C-alpha positions as CSV (number, residue, x, y, z in Angstrom):
1,X,0.0,0.0,0.0
2,X,1.3,3.5,-0.9
3,X,1.2,6.4,1.6
4,X,1.6,10.1,1.7
5,X,4.4,11.1,4.1
6,X,4.4,14.5,5.8
7,X,7.8,15.8,7.0
8,X,8.2,18.8,9.3
9,X,10.6,20.2,11.9
10,X,9.7,21.5,15.3
11,X,11.1,22.0,18.8
12,X,11.0,19.2,21.4
13,X,8.7,21.3,23.6
14,X,6.1,21.3,20.9
15,X,6.6,17.8,19.5
16,X,3.9,16.1,21.6
17,X,1.4,18.8,20.8
18,X,2.1,18.6,17.1
19,X,1.8,14.8,17.1
20,X,-1.6,15.1,18.8
21,X,-2.8,17.5,16.1
22,X,-1.5,15.1,13.4
23,X,-3.3,12.2,15.0
24,X,-6.5,14.3,15.0
25,X,-5.9,14.9,11.3
26,X,-6.0,11.1,10.8
27,X,-2.3,10.3,10.6
28,X,-1.8,6.6,10.9
29,X,1.8,6.7,12.0
30,X,4.2,9.3,13.6
31,X,8.0,9.0,13.9
32,X,10.3,11.3,15.8
33,X,14.0,11.7,14.7
34,X,16.8,14.2,15.4
35,X,17.0,17.0,12.9
36,X,20.8,17.2,13.3
37,X,21.6,13.5,13.8
38,X,22.8,13.9,17.4
39,X,22.8,10.8,19.6
40,X,21.2,10.5,23.0
41,X,22.8,8.0,25.4
42,X,21.5,6.6,28.7
43,X,18.4,8.7,29.4
44,X,17.0,8.6,32.9
45,X,14.7,5.6,33.7
46,X,11.2,6.2,32.6
47,X,12.0,9.0,30.2
48,X,11.7,9.1,26.5
49,X,13.9,12.1,25.5
50,X,13.6,14.1,22.4
51,X,16.2,16.2,20.6
52,X,16.0,20.1,20.9
53,X,15.2,20.2,17.1
54,X,13.0,17.3,16.2
55,X,11.9,16.1,12.8
56,X,8.5,14.5,12.6
57,X,7.4,12.2,9.8
58,X,3.7,11.3,9.6
59,X,1.9,8.9,7.3
60,X,-1.5,9.6,5.8
61,X,-3.8,7.8,3.3
62,X,-3.2,8.8,-0.3
63,X,-6.6,10.7,-0.3
64,X,-5.6,13.1,2.5
65,X,-6.3,16.8,1.9
66,X,-2.8,18.0,2.0
67,X,-3.7,21.7,1.9
68,X,-6.0,21.2,4.9
69,X,-3.4,19.5,7.0
70,X,-0.8,22.1,6.3
71,X,-3.3,24.9,7.0
72,X,-4.2,23.4,10.4
73,X,-0.6,23.0,11.3
74,X,0.0,26.6,10.6
75,X,-3.1,27.8,12.5
76,X,-2.7,25.5,15.6
77,X,1.1,24.9,15.8
78,X,2.6,27.8,13.8
79,X,4.3,25.2,11.5
80,X,5.1,27.3,8.4
81,X,7.1,24.7,6.5
82,X,6.1,21.1,5.9
83,X,6.2,18.9,2.8
84,X,4.3,15.8,1.5
85,X,5.9,13.1,-0.6
86,X,4.6,9.8,-2.0
87,X,5.9,6.8,-0.1
88,X,5.7,3.8,-2.4
89,X,4.9,0.4,-1.0
90,X,8.0,-1.8,-0.6
91,X,8.7,-5.2,0.8
92,X,10.3,-4.0,4.0
93,X,12.0,-7.3,4.8
94,X,13.9,-7.0,1.5
95,X,14.8,-3.4,2.3
96,X,16.4,-4.6,5.5
97,X,18.3,-7.3,3.7
98,X,20.0,-4.7,1.5
99,X,21.7,-3.2,4.6
100,X,22.5,-6.3,6.6
101,X,25.2,-8.7,5.3
102,X,27.6,-11.2,6.9
103,X,30.0,-9.3,9.2
104,X,33.5,-10.3,10.4
105,X,34.8,-9.7,13.9
106,X,38.5,-10.3,14.5
107,X,40.0,-13.3,12.7
108,X,37.3,-15.9,13.0
109,X,33.9,-14.7,14.2
110,X,31.2,-14.0,11.6
111,X,27.5,-13.0,12.1
112,X,25.6,-14.2,9.1
113,X,21.9,-13.5,8.4
114,X,19.7,-16.2,6.9
115,X,19.7,-14.7,3.4
116,X,23.4,-14.9,3.1
117,X,25.3,-18.0,2.0
118,X,27.5,-19.1,5.0
119,X,29.3,-21.6,2.8
120,X,31.1,-18.7,1.1
121,X,32.8,-17.7,4.4
122,X,36.3,-18.9,5.2
123,X,36.7,-22.5,6.3
124,X,37.8,-21.6,9.8
125,X,34.9,-19.1,10.3
126,X,33.0,-19.3,13.6
127,X,29.5,-18.5,12.2
128,X,26.7,-17.1,14.3
129,X,23.4,-17.4,12.4
130,X,21.4,-14.2,13.3
131,X,18.9,-11.9,11.6
132,X,18.3,-8.3,12.8
133,X,15.4,-8.1,15.2
134,X,13.8,-6.2,18.0
135,X,16.5,-6.9,20.7
136,X,19.8,-5.0,20.8
137,X,23.1,-6.6,19.7
138,X,23.7,-7.9,16.1
139,X,27.2,-6.6,15.8
140,X,26.5,-3.4,14.0
141,X,27.1,-1.2,17.1
142,X,30.6,-0.5,18.4
143,X,29.8,-1.8,21.8
144,X,28.9,-5.3,20.5
145,X,31.8,-5.2,18.1
146,X,34.2,-4.5,21.0
147,X,32.9,-7.6,22.9
148,X,33.1,-9.9,19.8
149,X,36.6,-8.7,19.2
150,X,37.5,-9.6,22.8
151,X,36.1,-13.1,22.4
152,X,38.0,-13.6,19.1
153,X,41.3,-12.5,20.7
154,X,40.6,-14.3,24.1
155,X,38.6,-17.4,23.3
156,X,37.2,-18.8,26.6
157,X,38.2,-22.4,25.9
158,X,36.5,-24.8,28.3
159,X,35.4,-21.9,30.5
160,X,32.0,-20.9,31.9
161,X,30.6,-17.5,30.8
162,X,27.8,-15.1,31.8
163,X,26.5,-12.7,29.1
164,X,24.8,-10.1,31.2
165,X,22.4,-7.8,29.3
166,X,22.3,-10.4,26.6
167,X,20.0,-8.6,24.1
168,X,20.0,-11.0,21.2
169,X,22.3,-13.5,22.9
170,X,25.0,-12.9,20.4
171,X,27.8,-12.8,22.9
172,X,26.7,-16.0,24.7
173,X,26.4,-17.8,21.4
174,X,29.8,-16.5,20.2
175,X,31.4,-17.6,23.5
176,X,30.1,-21.1,23.2
177,X,30.9,-21.4,19.5
178,X,34.4,-20.3,20.1
179,X,35.1,-22.7,22.9
180,X,33.2,-22.0,26.2
181,X,31.9,-25.1,27.9
182,X,28.7,-23.3,28.9
183,X,27.1,-19.9,29.1
184,X,24.3,-18.1,30.8
185,X,22.5,-15.3,29.0
186,X,20.7,-12.8,31.3
187,X,18.5,-9.8,30.4
188,X,15.9,-7.7,32.2
189,X,13.8,-7.3,29.0
190,X,11.3,-10.1,28.2
191,X,11.6,-9.3,24.5
192,X,15.4,-9.8,24.7
193,X,14.9,-13.1,26.6
194,X,12.6,-14.4,23.8
195,X,15.0,-13.2,21.1
196,X,17.9,-14.9,22.8
197,X,16.0,-18.2,23.2
198,X,15.1,-18.1,19.5
199,X,18.7,-17.4,18.5
200,X,20.2,-20.0,20.7
201,X,17.9,-22.6,19.1
202,X,18.7,-21.4,15.6
203,X,22.4,-21.8,16.4
204,X,21.8,-25.2,17.9
205,X,23.6,-24.3,21.1
206,X,20.6,-24.7,23.4
207,X,22.3,-27.6,25.3
208,X,25.2,-25.2,26.3
209,X,23.3,-21.9,27.0
210,X,20.8,-21.2,29.7
211,X,18.7,-18.1,29.1
212,X,17.3,-16.2,32.1
213,X,15.4,-13.1,33.0
214,X,17.1,-11.1,35.8
215,X,14.2,-12.0,38.1
216,X,15.4,-15.6,38.0
217,X,19.1,-15.2,38.6
218,X,19.2,-15.7,42.3
219,X,21.3,-18.8,42.5
220,X,24.0,-18.4,39.9
221,X,27.4,-20.1,40.3
222,X,30.6,-18.2,39.8
223,X,32.0,-18.2,36.3
224,X,35.3,-17.8,34.5
225,X,34.2,-14.9,32.4
226,X,31.5,-12.3,32.7
227,X,30.6,-10.1,29.7
228,X,28.3,-7.1,30.2
229,X,27.4,-4.9,27.2
230,X,25.1,-2.5,28.8
231,X,25.7,1.2,29.8
232,X,28.0,3.0,32.2
233,X,25.6,3.8,35.0
234,X,24.1,0.3,35.3
235,X,27.7,-1.1,35.1
236,X,28.7,1.0,38.1
237,X,25.5,0.0,40.0
238,X,26.1,-3.7,39.3
239,X,29.8,-3.7,40.2
240,X,29.5,-5.5,43.5
241,X,27.0,-7.9,42.1
242,X,29.3,-8.8,39.2
243,X,32.3,-9.2,41.5
244,X,30.4,-11.9,43.3
245,X,29.7,-13.7,40.0
246,X,33.3,-14.0,38.8
247,X,35.7,-16.6,40.2
248,X,39.0,-15.4,41.8
249,X,41.3,-15.0,38.9
250,X,38.4,-15.0,36.5
251,X,37.9,-12.2,33.9
252,X,35.4,-9.5,33.2
253,X,34.8,-7.5,30.1
254,X,32.5,-4.4,30.2
255,X,31.2,-2.5,27.2
256,X,28.7,0.4,26.6
257,X,31.0,3.0,28.2
258,X,31.4,6.4,26.6
259,X,34.9,7.9,26.9
260,X,33.7,10.6,29.3
261,X,32.3,7.9,31.6
262,X,35.4,5.8,31.7
263,X,36.9,7.1,34.9
264,X,33.9,6.3,37.0
265,X,33.8,2.8,35.7
266,X,37.5,2.3,36.3
267,X,37.2,3.7,39.8
268,X,34.3,1.4,40.7
269,X,35.8,-1.8,39.3
270,X,39.3,-1.1,40.5
271,X,38.2,-2.2,44.0
272,X,37.4,-5.7,42.8
273,X,39.4,-6.3,39.6
274,X,43.1,-5.8,38.8
275,X,44.9,-5.3,35.5
276,X,42.2,-3.1,34.1
277,X,42.7,-2.4,30.4
278,X,40.8,-0.1,28.1
279,X,40.1,-0.7,24.4
280,X,38.4,2.1,22.5
281,X,36.4,2.3,19.2
282,X,35.1,5.7,18.2
283,X,33.6,7.3,21.4
284,X,32.9,3.8,23.0
285,X,35.2,2.0,25.4
286,X,35.6,-1.6,26.7
287,X,37.2,-2.4,30.0
288,X,38.8,-5.8,30.7
289,X,39.9,-6.9,34.1
290,X,40.9,-9.9,36.4
291,X,39.1,-10.7,39.6
292,X,41.3,-10.1,42.6
């Protein structure tokens, strides 16, 4: 089905009001994005932040009276500039496939979507079968990339692993496929738990990976390696908890840390972990350490 897409720019203080007007004018879908492509990291719990200058895209039926919509926006919201364009119907699954191909991490780890031919990858490739989905972590973000690079360079052969904040479960799956004897994937998002379960089954590692919601993690045994790809503030808050989950001499690798947040993470984990090392990619950092 084809649609008419309206695009306009406004300020964040007016964005909710503008969206209500658009809904009243029979918009079927509204999307907020940043006008200047600035990123927002780690908003407070319960908040859905908007950028100071926010672009709104709204979908309407083809028969919409464009002049009426623009007139009402001008009268009620003082929106002087807006534009309509025809949005042709597309097979959105195929559009996604154009942007997501097999990706290599380090020397051996590859993430391969179902529409790519894994037989064309190198013979020694450790292949993770994974399609992009709702949960976070398919290798495209620097934080996941940093963790996969760590696993490639430090394969946890015959070790036990926790993937805390598992998202899609990609790190737990990678750990097992590259040598870990077992892994536990933990997340506080039910959608992520379901995504991880599906991906674990797809990769045929369900005998080696236990998937848990954080509500069910009361009686965990200590492991040789804990990987946590979340964000800096939760990492600091979970520091003592993580220290209790890692064996003496075991290792931890933390990701999701912006460069300006690095010092507070190092200070917190320095109490429990030694030999802290930092690896950086763009503005993101990974911290590795050994349990004292």
